[in-house]
C-alpha positions in Angstrom: 29.5 73.8 68.9 26.6 71.5 69.6 27.1 68.0 68.1 23.9 68.1 66.1 24.8 71.4 64.5 28.3 70.1 63.7 26.8 67.1 62.0 24.4 69.2 60.0 27.3 71.4 58.7 29.0 68.2 57.3 25.9 67.3 55.2 26.0 68.2 51.5 23.9 71.1 50.4 20.9 69.9 48.4 20.3 72.4 45.5 16.8 73.8 45.3 14.9 72.1 42.5 13.4 74.7 40.2 9.6 74.6 40.3 7.6 75.1 37.0 4.3 77.0 37.2 1.7 74.2 36.9 -2.0 74.0 37.4 -3.6 70.5 37.5 -7.1 69.2 38.1 -9.5 66.4 37.0 -12.6 66.6 34.8 -15.7 64.8 36.2 -15.0 61.8 33.9 -11.6 61.3 35.5 -9.4 62.9 32.8 -6.3 64.4 34.4 -5.4 67.9 33.1 -2.0 69.6 33.5 -1.5 73.2 32.3 2.0 74.6 32.2 2.0 78.1 30.6 5.3 79.4 29.3 4.8 82.7 27.2 8.4 82.7 26.1 7.8 79.9 23.7 5.9 80.7 20.4 4.5 77.2 20.3 2.2 74.9 22.4 3.1 71.3 23.1 0.1 68.9 23.7 0.8 65.5 25.3 -1.9 63.0 25.9 -0.7 60.0 27.9 -2.6 56.7 28.3 -1.8 54.3 31.1 -1.5 51.3 28.7 1.6 49.6 27.3 2.9 46.3 26.1 2.4 44.8 29.6 -1.4 45.0 29.0 -1.3 42.7 26.0 -2.8 39.2 25.9 -1.5 35.9 24.7 -0.8 35.8 21.0 -1.0 39.6 20.6 2.5 40.9 21.5 3.2 44.2 19.9 -0.5 45.1 19.9 -0.2 48.2 22.1 2.4 49.7 19.7 0.3 48.6 16.7 -2.7 50.3 18.2 -0.7 53.5 18.6 -0.2 53.5 14.8 -3.9 53.0 14.2 -4.8 56.1 16.3 -3.4 58.1 13.4 -5.6 56.5 10.7 -8.5 58.9 11.2 -12.2 58.9 12.2 -15.4 59.5 10.3 -15.0 63.2 10.9 -11.2 63.4 10.2 -10.2 60.9 7.6 -6.5 61.8 8.0 -5.3 62.9 11.4 -2.1 64.5 10.1 -3.6 66.6 7.4 -5.3 69.3 9.6 -2.0 69.6 11.5 0.1 70.2 8.4 -1.5 73.6 7.9 -0.5 74.4 11.5 3.0 73.4 11.0 2.3 70.8 13.6 4.6 67.9 14.4 2.6 64.9 15.6 3.9 61.6 16.8 3.6 59.0 19.5 5.5 56.3 21.4 4.7 53.2 23.4 6.6 51.7 26.3 5.9 48.7 28.6 3.7 50.9 30.8 2.4 53.8 28.7 1.4 55.2 25.3 1.9 58.9 24.7 0.6 60.9 21.8 1.9 64.5 21.2 1.9 67.4 18.8 3.4 70.8 18.8 1.4 73.7 17.2 1.4 77.5 17.3 -1.1 79.0 19.8 -3.7 79.9 17.1 -4.1 76.1 16.3 -4.4 74.9 19.9 -8.1 74.4 19.8 -7.7 72.3 16.6 -5.1 70.1 18.3 -7.4 69.5 21.3 -10.4 68.7 19.0 -8.3 66.2 17.1 -7.1 64.4 20.2 -10.6 64.3 21.7 -12.2 63.2 18.4 -10.0 60.1 18.1 -10.6 59.3 21.8 -14.3 59.6 21.3 -14.8 58.3 17.8 -11.9 56.2 16.6 -13.9 52.9 15.9 -16.2 54.9 13.6 -13.9 54.7 10.6 -11.8 51.6 11.2 -11.7 49.3 8.1 -9.7 46.3 7.0 -7.7 48.2 4.3 -6.3 50.8 6.8 -5.7 47.9 9.3 -3.7 45.9 6.8 -1.7 48.8 5.4 -0.7 50.0 8.9 0.2 46.5 10.0 2.8 46.4 7.1 4.2 49.7 8.3 4.6 48.3 11.8 6.3 45.2 10.5 8.7 47.4 8.5 9.4 49.3 11.7 10.4 46.1 13.4 12.6 45.0 10.4 14.3 48.5 10.4 14.8 48.9 14.2 15.4 45.3 15.3 16.0 42.8 12.5 18.3 44.9 10.2 20.6 46.5 12.8 23.7 45.0 14.6 22.8 43.4 17.9 19.2 44.2 17.2 17.7 41.1 18.8 19.8 41.2 22.0 17.5 43.3 24.1 14.4 41.1 23.6 16.5 38.0 24.1 17.8 39.4 27.3 14.3 40.3 28.6 13.0 36.8 27.8 15.7 35.3 30.0 15.8 37.9 32.7 12.1 38.0 33.6 10.1 34.9 34.4 7.9 33.4 31.7 4.7 35.4 31.4 6.1 38.4 33.3 4.8 41.7 31.7 8.3 42.8 30.9 9.5 39.5 29.4 8.6 40.4 25.8 9.5 43.4 23.6 7.2 46.4 23.0 7.4 45.9 19.2 6.4 42.3 19.5 6.7 39.6 16.9 5.8 39.5 13.2 3.7 36.3 13.8 1.6 38.0 16.5 1.1 41.1 14.4 -0.2 38.8 11.6 -2.7 37.3 14.0 -4.2 40.7 15.1 -7.7 41.5 13.9 -10.0 44.4 13.8 -12.0 43.0 16.7 -8.8 42.9 18.8 -8.4 46.6 18.0 -11.9 47.5 19.0 -11.6 45.6 22.3 -8.3 47.1 23.1 -9.7 50.6 22.5 -12.7 50.0 24.7 -10.7 48.6 27.5 -7.8 51.1 27.7 -8.6 54.3 25.9 -11.0 56.4 28.0 -10.6 59.6 30.1 -10.2 57.8 33.4 -7.0 56.2 32.0 -5.5 59.3 30.5 -3.9 62.7 31.1 -3.7 65.8 28.9 -0.9 68.3 29.4 -0.3 71.6 27.6 3.0 73.4 27.8 3.9 76.7 26.0 2.2 79.9 25.1 -1.6 79.7 25.7 -4.4 81.4 27.5 -5.0 79.5 30.7 -8.8 80.0 31.0 -9.5 79.5 27.4 -7.6 76.3 27.4 -9.7 75.0 30.3 -12.9 75.8 28.4 -11.7 74.0 25.3 -10.6 70.9 27.3 -14.0 70.7 29.0 -15.8 71.3 25.7 -14.0 68.5 23.7 -13.2 65.9 26.4 -15.9 66.5 29.0 -18.7 64.4 27.4 -16.5 61.3 26.8 -17.4 58.6 29.4 -14.8 57.5 31.9 -14.6 53.8 31.4 -13.5 51.1 33.9 -10.6 52.2 36.1 -7.3 50.3 35.7 -6.4 48.2 38.7 -3.2 49.3 40.6 0.0 47.6 39.5 1.6 45.1 41.8 5.3 45.8 42.1 7.8 43.1 43.1 11.5 42.4 42.4 11.6 39.4 40.0 13.5 36.4 41.3 17.3 36.4 40.6 18.4 33.9 38.1 21.8 32.7 36.9 21.8 32.0 33.2 24.3 32.2 30.3 23.0 32.6 26.8 24.8 32.9 23.5 23.4 34.1 20.2 24.8 34.8 16.7 24.6 38.0 14.7 26.2 39.4 11.6 28.6 41.6 13.4 32.4 42.2 13.4 32.9 42.2 17.2 31.2 40.2 19.9 29.3 41.9 22.7 28.6 41.1 26.4 25.5 41.9 28.3 25.2 41.5 32.1 21.8 42.0 33.6 20.1 41.8 37.0 16.4 42.2 37.9 15.8 45.2 40.2 13.0 47.4 41.5 10.1 49.5 40.4 10.2 53.3 39.8 8.9 54.2 43.3 11.1 51.9 45.3 13.4 53.7 47.8 16.5 52.1 46.0 15.6 53.3 42.5 17.5 56.6 42.7 20.6 55.0 44.1 20.6 52.4 41.4 20.4 55.2 38.7 23.4 57.0 40.3 25.3 53.7 40.6 25.0 53.2 36.9 26.4 56.7 36.4 29.4 56.0 38.6 30.1 52.8 36.6 29.7 54.1 33.1 28.2 56.8 30.9 30.8 59.5 31.2 34.5 60.1 30.5 35.2 60.0 34.3 33.2 56.9 35.1 34.9 53.8 36.4 34.4 51.4 33.6 35.3 54.0 30.9 38.5 54.8 32.7 39.5 51.2 33.5 38.3 49.1 30.6 38.5 51.6 27.7 41.3 53.9 28.6 43.7 52.1 31.0 43.4 48.3 30.2 42.1 49.0 26.7 40.1 45.7 26.6 36.8 47.4 25.6 35.9 49.5 22.6 32.8 50.7 24.4 31.0 50.2 27.7 27.7 51.3 29.1 25.6 50.8 32.3 22.0 51.7 32.8 19.4 51.3 35.5 16.0 51.1 34.0 13.2 51.1 36.5 9.6 50.8 35.3 6.3 50.7 37.0 6.3 47.2 38.4 10.0 46.1 38.2 13.3 47.1 36.8 16.6 45.9 35.4 20.3 46.9 35.8 22.4 46.3 32.7 26.1 46.5 31.7 26.9 46.3 28.0 30.5 46.0 26.8 32.1 45.4 23.4 35.7 44.2 23.4 38.5 45.5 21.2 39.9 43.3 18.4 42.1 40.6 19.8 40.4 40.5 23.2 38.1 37.6 24.0 34.9 37.9 25.8 36.3 35.9 28.7 39.0 38.5 29.3 36.5 41.3 29.0 34.2 39.6 31.5 37.1 39.1 33.9 37.8 42.8 33.8 34.2 43.6 34.4 34.1 41.2 37.4 37.2 42.9 38.9 35.6 46.3 38.6 32.4 45.2 40.3 34.4 43.6 43.0 36.1 47.0 43.3 32.8 48.5 44.4 33.2 46.4 47.5 36.9 47.1 48.2 36.7 50.7 46.8 33.2 51.9 47.5 32.0 54.9 45.5 33.5 58.1 46.9 31.7 61.4 47.7 33.4 63.0 44.7 32.1 60.4 42.4 28.6 60.7 43.8 28.6 64.5 43.5 29.7 64.3 39.8 26.9 62.0 38.9 24.4 64.0 40.9 25.4 67.1 39.1 25.0 65.3 35.8 21.5 64.1 36.8 20.5 67.6 37.8 21.6 69.0 34.4 19.9 66.2 32.5 16.6 66.8 34.3 16.6 70.5 33.4 17.6 69.7 29.8 14.6 67.4 29.4 12.3 70.1 30.9 13.8 72.8 28.7 12.2 71.2 25.6 8.5 72.1 25.6 7.5 68.8 24.1 9.5 66.7 26.5 8.3 68.9 29.4 4.6 68.3 28.4 5.4 64.6 28.1 7.1 64.3 31.5 4.3 66.1 33.2 1.6 64.1 31.5 3.3 60.8 32.4 3.7 61.9 36.0 0.0 62.7 36.1 -1.4 59.5 34.5 1.0 57.0 36.1 1.4 58.4 39.6 -1.1 61.2 39.8 1.8 63.6 40.4 2.6 66.0 37.5 5.6 67.3 39.4 7.1 63.8 39.9 10.2 65.1 38.1 10.9 67.1 41.2 10.5 64.1 43.5 12.9 62.1 41.3 15.5 64.7 41.3 15.3 65.4 45.0 15.6 61.7 45.8 18.7 61.6 43.6 20.3 64.5 45.3 19.7 62.9 48.7 21.5 59.7 47.9 24.7 59.1 49.9 27.8 57.0 49.2 26.6 54.5 51.7 23.4 54.1 49.6 25.5 53.3 46.5 27.6 50.8 48.4 24.5 49.1 49.7 22.6 48.8 46.4 25.7 47.5 44.7 26.0 44.7 47.2 22.2 44.0 47.2 21.5 43.9 43.5 24.7 43.4 41.5 25.1 39.8 42.8 26.8 36.8 41.1 23.3 35.6 40.1 22.8 37.4 36.8 21.9 36.8 33.2 24.9 36.9 30.8 24.1 37.3 27.1 27.0 37.0 24.7 26.5 38.0 21.0 29.0 36.1 18.8 29.9 37.1 15.2 28.4 34.6 12.7 26.9 34.2 9.3 23.3 34.4 10.5 21.1 36.3 13.0 19.7 34.1 15.8 16.0 34.1 16.3 14.6 35.8 19.4 13.2 33.4 22.0 9.4 33.1 22.1 8.0 35.2 25.0 4.6 36.6 25.8 1.9 37.1 28.4 0.8 34.6 31.0 -2.3 32.8 29.5 -3.8 32.7 33.0 -3.3 36.3 33.9 -6.6 38.1 34.6 -7.5 40.6 31.9 -9.0 44.0 32.9 -12.7 44.4 32.4 -13.7 45.9 29.1 -15.6 49.1 29.2 -19.1 49.4 27.8 -19.5 50.7 24.2 -18.9 54.4 24.1 -21.9 56.6 24.4 -21.1 60.3 24.6 -22.8 62.3 27.3 -24.7 65.5 27.1 -22.9 68.6 25.8 -20.8 66.7 23.2 -19.3 69.0 20.6 -20.4 69.1 17.0 -17.6 66.8 15.7 -18.5 67.7 12.1 -17.0 71.2 12.6 -13.3 71.3 12.9 -12.0 74.4 14.6 -10.2 76.9 12.4 -7.2 78.9 13.6 -7.5 81.8 15.9 -6.0 85.1 14.6 -2.3 84.7 14.0 0.0 86.3 16.6 2.9 88.4 15.5 6.2 86.8 16.4 9.5 88.7 16.8 12.6 86.5 17.3 14.5 87.3 20.5 17.4 89.6 20.0 20.7 88.1 18.9 23.8 89.7 20.3 26.7 89.5 17.7 30.2 90.3 18.9 33.8 89.6 18.3 36.5 88.9 20.9 40.1 90.3 20.9 41.2 87.0 19.4 38.9 87.5 16.4 36.4 84.8 17.5 32.9 85.7 16.4 30.2 85.3 19.0 26.4 84.9 18.6 24.3 84.9 21.8 20.6 84.6 22.6 19.2 84.8 26.1 16.8 82.1 27.3 15.9 82.6 31.0 13.3 79.8 31.6 15.6 77.3 33.3 19.2 77.6 34.6 20.8 76.1 31.5 23.4 77.1 28.9 24.2 75.4 25.5 27.1 76.4 23.4 28.6 75.2 20.1 31.9 76.3 18.7 32.4 75.7 15.0 36.1 75.7 13.9 36.9 75.3 10.2 38.9 72.1 10.8 36.8 69.3 9.2 37.6 66.4 7.1 37.6 68.6 3.9 40.8 70.2 5.3 42.7 66.9 5.6 45.4 65.8 3.2 43.9 63.1 1.1 46.3 60.5 2.4 45.4 61.3 6.0 41.6 60.8 5.8 40.3 60.6 9.3 42.8 63.1 10.8 40.1 65.7 11.5 38.1 63.1 13.5 41.1 61.9 15.4 42.2 65.4 16.3 38.6 66.2 17.5 38.6 63.1 19.7 41.9 64.2 21.2 40.8 67.8 21.8 38.8 66.8 24.9 41.3 64.4 26.4 43.3 66.6 28.7 45.5 69.7 28.7 49.1 70.5 29.3 48.4 70.5 33.1 45.5 68.0 33.4 45.2 64.4 32.3 42.1 63.3 30.3 40.7 61.8 33.6 41.4 65.0 35.6 39.8 67.2 32.9 36.7 64.9 32.7 36.3 64.9 36.4 36.6 68.7 36.7 33.9 69.3 34.0 31.5 66.7 35.4 31.9 67.9 38.9 30.5 71.2 37.7 27.5 69.5 36.1 28.7 70.1 32.6 29.5 68.1 29.5 32.1 68.8 26.8 32.2 66.9 23.6 34.0 67.3 20.2 33.3 65.9 16.8 34.4 66.5 13.2 32.1 67.1 10.2 33.0 67.7 6.6 33.7 71.4 7.2 34.3 71.8 10.9 35.4 70.6 14.2 32.4 71.1 16.5 32.9 71.7 20.2 29.6 71.2 22.2 29.2 72.5 25.8 26.2 72.0 28.1 26.2 73.4 31.6 24.1 74.6 34.5 24.1 78.4 34.1 25.9 79.2 37.4 28.8 76.9 36.4 29.2 78.0 32.7 32.2 80.2 33.4 34.4 77.7 35.1 33.4 75.0 32.5 34.3 77.3 29.7 37.7 78.0 31.2 38.4 74.3 31.2 37.2 73.9 27.6 39.4 76.8 26.5 42.4 75.3 28.2 41.8 72.0 26.4 41.5 73.8 23.0 44.4 76.1 23.3 46.8 73.8 25.2 45.9 70.3 24.3 47.7 67.4 25.9 48.0 65.1 22.9 49.4 62.3 24.9 50.9 59.6 22.7 49.1 56.8 24.6 45.8 58.7 24.1 46.5 59.1 20.4 47.3 55.4 20.0 44.2 54.3 21.9 41.8 56.7 20.1 43.2 55.7 16.7 42.5 52.1 17.5 39.0 52.9 18.6 38.4 55.0 15.5 39.5 52.1 13.3 37.2 49.8 15.2 34.3 52.2 14.8 34.9 52.1 11.0 34.9 48.3 11.0 31.8 48.2 13.1 30.0 50.7 10.8 30.2 47.9 8.1 27.8 45.9 10.2 25.0 48.5 9.9 23.4 48.8 6.4 22.3 52.4 7.2 25.8 53.4 8.2 27.3 51.8 5.1 24.9 53.8 3.0 25.7 57.1 4.8 29.5 56.5 4.4 29.4 55.6 0.7 26.8 58.0 -0.8 29.0 61.1 -0.5 31.7 59.3 -2.5 29.2 58.5 -5.2 27.9 62.1 -5.3 31.2 63.9 -5.2 33.9 61.3 -5.9 36.1 59.5 -3.4 38.9 62.0 -4.2 36.8 65.0 -3.5 37.0 66.7 0.0 33.3 66.3 0.4 33.4 62.7 -0.9 35.5 61.4 2.1 33.5 60.2 5.1 34.3 62.3 8.1 35.6 59.3 10.1 38.1 58.6 7.4 39.1 55.2 5.9 40.6 52.3 7.7 43.8 52.2 5.7 44.5 55.9 6.3 43.5 56.1 9.9 45.8 53.2 10.8 48.8 55.2 9.6 48.0 58.5 11.5 50.7 59.7 13.9 51.0 62.0 16.9 52.9 64.5 14.9 50.2 64.7 12.2 47.6 65.3 14.9 49.7 68.0 16.5 50.4 69.7 13.1 46.7 69.6 12.1 45.7 71.2 15.5 48.3 73.9 15.2 47.2 74.7 11.6 43.4 74.7 11.9 42.3 75.1 15.5 42.1 78.8 15.6 39.7 81.6 16.2 40.0 83.0 12.7 36.8 82.0 10.7 35.4 80.2 13.8 32.1 81.1 15.4 30.7 80.4 18.9 26.9 80.3 19.4 25.6 80.5 22.9 22.0 80.3 24.3 20.8 80.2 27.9 20.2 81.9 31.2 23.0 84.5 31.1 23.4 88.2 30.9 25.1 89.4 27.7 27.6 91.7 29.4 28.7 89.1 31.8 29.0 86.5 29.1 31.1 88.9 27.0 33.5 89.4 29.9 33.7 85.6 30.6 34.5 84.9 26.9 37.1 87.6 26.8 38.9 86.1 29.8 38.8 82.6 28.5 39.1 82.8 24.7 40.2 86.4 24.1 43.9 85.5 23.9 43.5 82.5 21.6 46.0 82.8 18.8 45.4 82.0 15.2 46.7 78.9 13.4 49.1 79.0 10.6 47.1 77.5 7.7 45.2 79.8 5.3 41.8 78.6 4.2 41.2 78.0 0.5 37.7 77.7 -0.9 36.6 74.2 -1.8 35.3 73.6 -5.3 31.8 72.1 -4.7 31.6 70.5 -8.2 31.9 66.7 -8.2 35.2 65.2 -9.2 35.9 62.9 -12.2 35.6 59.8 -10.0 32.1 60.5 -8.8 29.4 57.9 -9.4 27.9 57.6 -12.9 24.4 58.4 -14.0 22.1 55.4 -14.8 24.1 53.0 -12.6 22.7 51.3 -9.5 25.4 50.8 -7.0 24.8 47.8 -4.7 26.4 46.6 -1.5 25.6 43.0 -0.8 24.2 42.0 2.6 23.1 38.4 2.4 20.0 37.7 4.4 19.3 41.4 5.1 15.7 41.9 6.3 15.4 45.2 4.4 17.0 47.1 1.6 18.5 50.5 2.4 17.9 52.9 -0.5 19.7 56.2 -0.9 19.7 58.6 -3.8 21.7 61.8 -3.8 23.2 64.6 -5.8 25.2 67.8 -5.3 23.2 71.0 -4.8 23.6 74.6 -4.0 24.7 76.3 -0.7 22.8 77.9 2.2 23.6 81.4 0.9 22.1 80.7 -2.5 19.0 82.8 -3.2 17.2 79.6 -4.2 17.4 78.3 -0.6 13.9 79.3 0.4 12.3 77.9 -2.7 14.3 74.7 -2.5 13.4 74.1 1.2 9.7 74.5 0.4 9.8 72.3 -2.6 11.7 69.6 -0.7 9.2 69.7 2.2 6.4 69.0 -0.3 8.3 66.2 -2.0 9.9 64.4 0.9 10.5 66.6 3.9 7.3 66.0 5.8 5.1 63.0 6.9 2.5 64.1 4.4 5.0 64.6 1.6 4.5 62.9 -1.7 7.3 60.4 -1.1 6.2 59.2 2.3 2.6 59.0 1.3 3.4 56.9 -1.6 5.9 54.4 -0.1 4.5 54.2 3.4 0.8 55.2 3.5 -0.4 53.8 0.1 1.9 50.9 -0.5 3.2 49.9 3.0 6.7 49.3 1.6 8.5 51.1 4.4 8.3 52.6 7.9 9.2 56.0 6.5 10.7 57.8 3.4 12.0 61.3 3.1 14.4 63.7 1.5 16.6 66.5 2.8 18.9 69.3 1.8 22.3 69.5 3.5 24.5 72.6 3.4 28.3 72.8 3.5 30.5 75.9 3.5 30.6 75.6 -0.2 27.5 74.1 -1.9 25.5 71.2 -0.5 23.6 68.0 -1.3 20.1 66.7 -1.7 19.4 63.1 -0.6 16.4 60.7 -0.7 16.4 58.0 2.0 14.3 55.0 2.9 14.5 51.3 3.9 12.0 48.9 2.3 11.0 45.3 2.6 13.5 43.3 0.5 10.9 41.8 -1.8 9.6 45.3 -2.9 13.0 46.9 -3.7 12.4 47.1 -7.4 8.8 48.5 -7.1 9.9 51.0 -4.5 12.7 52.3 -6.8 10.2 52.6 -9.6 7.8 54.6 -7.3 10.7 57.0 -6.3 11.7 57.6 -9.9 8.0 58.2 -10.8 7.7 60.8 -8.0 10.9 62.5 -9.3 9.6 62.6 -12.9 6.3 63.9 -11.7 7.9 67.2 -10.4 10.7 67.5 -12.9 10.6 70.4 -15.4 8.5 68.5 -17.9 6.7 66.4 -15.3 3.0 65.7 -15.3 2.5 66.3 -11.5 4.0 69.7 -10.6 3.3 71.0 -7.2 -0.3 72.3 -6.9 -1.0 75.8 -5.6 -2.8 74.4 -2.5 0.0 72.0 -1.9 2.6 74.8 -1.9 0.4 76.9 0.3 0.0 74.2 2.9 3.7 73.4 3.0 4.6 77.1 3.1 2.4 77.6 6.1 3.7 74.4 7.7 7.4 75.3 7.2 6.8 78.8 8.6 5.1 77.5 11.7 7.5 74.6 12.4 10.5 76.9 12.1 9.3 78.5 15.4 10.2 75.2 17.2 13.7 76.4 17.1 13.0 79.0 19.8 11.8 76.5 22.4 15.0 75.6 24.3 18.7 76.5 24.5 19.7 73.4 22.5 17.2 74.2 19.7 18.1 77.9 19.7 21.8 77.0 19.2 20.8 74.8 16.3 18.7 77.4 14.7 21.1 80.3 15.2 24.0 78.2 14.1 22.4 77.8 10.7 22.8 81.6 10.2 26.2 82.1 12.0 28.0 79.2 10.3 27.0 80.3 6.8 28.1 83.9 7.3 24.5 85.3 7.3 23.4 88.0 9.8 21.0 88.4 12.7 18.9 90.5 10.3 18.6 87.5 8.0 17.2 85.5 11.0 14.7 88.3 11.7 13.6 88.4 8.1 13.4 84.6 7.7 9.6 84.2 8.0 8.9 87.1 5.6 11.2 85.7 3.0 9.7 82.2 3.4 6.2 83.5 2.9 7.0 85.7 0.0 8.7 83.1 -2.2 6.8 82.8 -5.5 5.1 79.5 -6.3 6.9 79.3 -9.7 10.2 79.7 -8.0 9.4 76.8 -5.7 8.4 74.5 -8.6 11.5 75.5 -10.5 13.8 74.8 -7.6 12.3 71.4 -7.0 12.4 70.6 -10.7 16.1 71.4 -10.8 16.8 69.1 -7.8 14.5 66.2 -9.0 16.4 65.2 -12.2 16.7 61.4 -12.1 19.8 61.5 -14.3 21.6 63.7 -11.8 20.9 61.4 -8.8 23.3 58.6 -7.8 21.6 55.5 -6.6 22.9 53.2 -3.8 21.3 50.1 -2.4 22.5 48.1 0.6 20.8 44.7 0.9 20.6 41.1 -0.2 22.0 41.1 -3.7 20.5 37.7 -4.6 17.0 39.0 -4.0 17.2 42.6 -5.1 19.4 42.6 -8.2 16.8 40.7 -10.3 14.1 43.1 -9.1 16.3 46.1 -10.1 16.9 44.7 -13.5 13.3 43.9 -14.0 12.5 47.5 -13.1 14.5 48.6 -16.1 17.7 49.5 -14.4 20.2 47.2 -16.2 23.5 48.7 -15.1 24.3 47.4 -11.6 27.7 47.6 -10.0 28.5 45.9 -6.8 30.7 47.7 -4.2 32.4 46.6 -1.0 31.5 48.3 2.3 34.5 50.6 1.8 33.1 51.8 -1.6 35.5 50.0 -3.9 34.5 47.6 -6.6 33.6 44.2 -5.2 35.7 41.3 -6.5 
């Protein structure tokens, strides 16, 4: 055999990267347009990406790019409220800002596509026309609340911006956080906004992408009609990419946390650097999966870490590589860092193997297709590729580069970048949260030239006429195949052929409601163990086998069920399912695994006490149902009961409850039904039933539930916000009032334009967001109201919530209006179609019917039922839910500041609880 041919046969086979049908072009004004038709999706995703991010900010205005993103939703002279015209379309509109980009997006049904394009073009052409100080000030408060909620009021929330300030040189565009500082937000002015808009928001700095069901030629005409007359503006200069200098620094900060945390970080390269792909895969080898090196060594073998993660984040002009590890109780950060150092040294003495590389490459391939499966993410990815690199198909370039990486590449980049010169940040538990270091733009950095005032060219549309919807298209849900295996396991399957993916969820009636009361947390511990090996494979061997096939396999426990989640590339679904079936039917239940996972579960419960939102989520069910009720126990259990759980108890729970009887498997993806049926019969057809008989759970609250008229309060001294939760028990998914209640809830708190969010966020600026939701269990359900508000407005916010409840109650003075119901009915019907966009969303939508013992016919009839529900039934269902004396009230925040406000608001009965829900001493 010729030597060259022999060498070629040794090379790994590079899978062909699936190519999406794409058409791209530019308008004369420079706007990049990307069209990606997909008739299988009954929706259209619209993404508009602007090449502007936090790195384009100037001195004293950090956070301004993100603040401006918010202002783009505040309306123009023609459209006073951007979201209102989309509500009728059932449209979901949002945006995000990064260091390099700002992306706006919405998802609508095809008949509302012209309206979506009009709205995006109108704010690009005319935003300054309606800017005023009142809108500016209100939205600034919303953004400040977002910072408090996402940075200042969460555990370790200031670590990332502290790390960036020390990792990158002073004035570097990545040395400050996207959300910026409260001080800089207070300094921003309307003139700043107008200048930022003129400089960065123009067609030459933007890309529009459509993905979904639309007419290609009609879309081109609309884009030209609405965007074509907007002038181009001054082009943005090309970014200069360079690896920042390496530094060796050690920084310690304090936070109100139970456990310390260690961050190691190195500066690396930009997105397009030849080493970017290898660095991404190196992070996967180190951490991020059950089979990764740091997970196996630090978490499972040495048991010095409660969690560990590694990530390579490359951006447009530079990047960073980061390892984050949290020690277990009793292990100091010094010992944890020594273990980390030994593992990094192991990259030199034990370089990454071909098997490790192939596993990570398979995971990257699946993750790429999973992102593209979602129409909104697909449109966003294509728009970013177009505006940032003038390559809509950049996703293919990135994946192909990753699949070409060799073990030698991993060894080389590990040696070149993961050097002893690094930034080490240690977060120590303390009684206060350290301030973030001051960071911001270089005052001497040149600013891009500002474009001239916007003057629309000839052929501008008549902005005073908003497009109405096109004729509505009929929609027939894809057929659902319902079957039952020899074992009795029920199967629901929907075919989705767009990309080679499969998603599956197995719901087993083995949740926390099935635990003995003195063994709370047993369902969660059993679920954790269910994926850690089989009788013939260790946990490591099972994880490696699944990941080598490009799959993932996870388990969790909810109130009612153990949930087994499977994601796979379609060609490999059958062997992955065989591995999952082996783990479920012949679990390993190694005593060492049980001991370790029990310790980690206890640590997770202790760490949950650091996060006010998690404290509220854990305690509210006990107030609604009672701590003794099966639905009042938090799914993770309680510290005192989890610490006592044994191997024998786990084994007994598994034998009794992990069974096909009453379980249901929902599958969606690129498979043929007959072949899937044969695969399932081979793998799960012989699964035998457990011994325990199911008994219905009484959904009525127990005697130890929270009391009406009492405000329960968990003290968090110094908290930046107050977490507010109200909740009550409600009816189940199979109740005939379901449709009316969902529509009433949407109008009250289930939508951005709902009464609750408009009051607390848009009118008063108390919060970043407020909402309500219905949750359904196998027996009954619950209704909850959630928000987090600025500490000094806790009392007023509670008063506003109660006022909104009283307004829609049976004798309220503000019942839902006919037009309000009609808008929310249409919006709910249209947004329901989002569930048909990807395998993951299909599984979620179909599971709602399968888990609650409904039928495929119910799914097919859903839209008709939703649209035919009488208005009076909707008002009555909401009035029944919105009874203030039936809702239990929980606050988590600074008692010294909020208790006087609560009493001043007329709520005199206040009881203080611990983070475990018991009376505080």
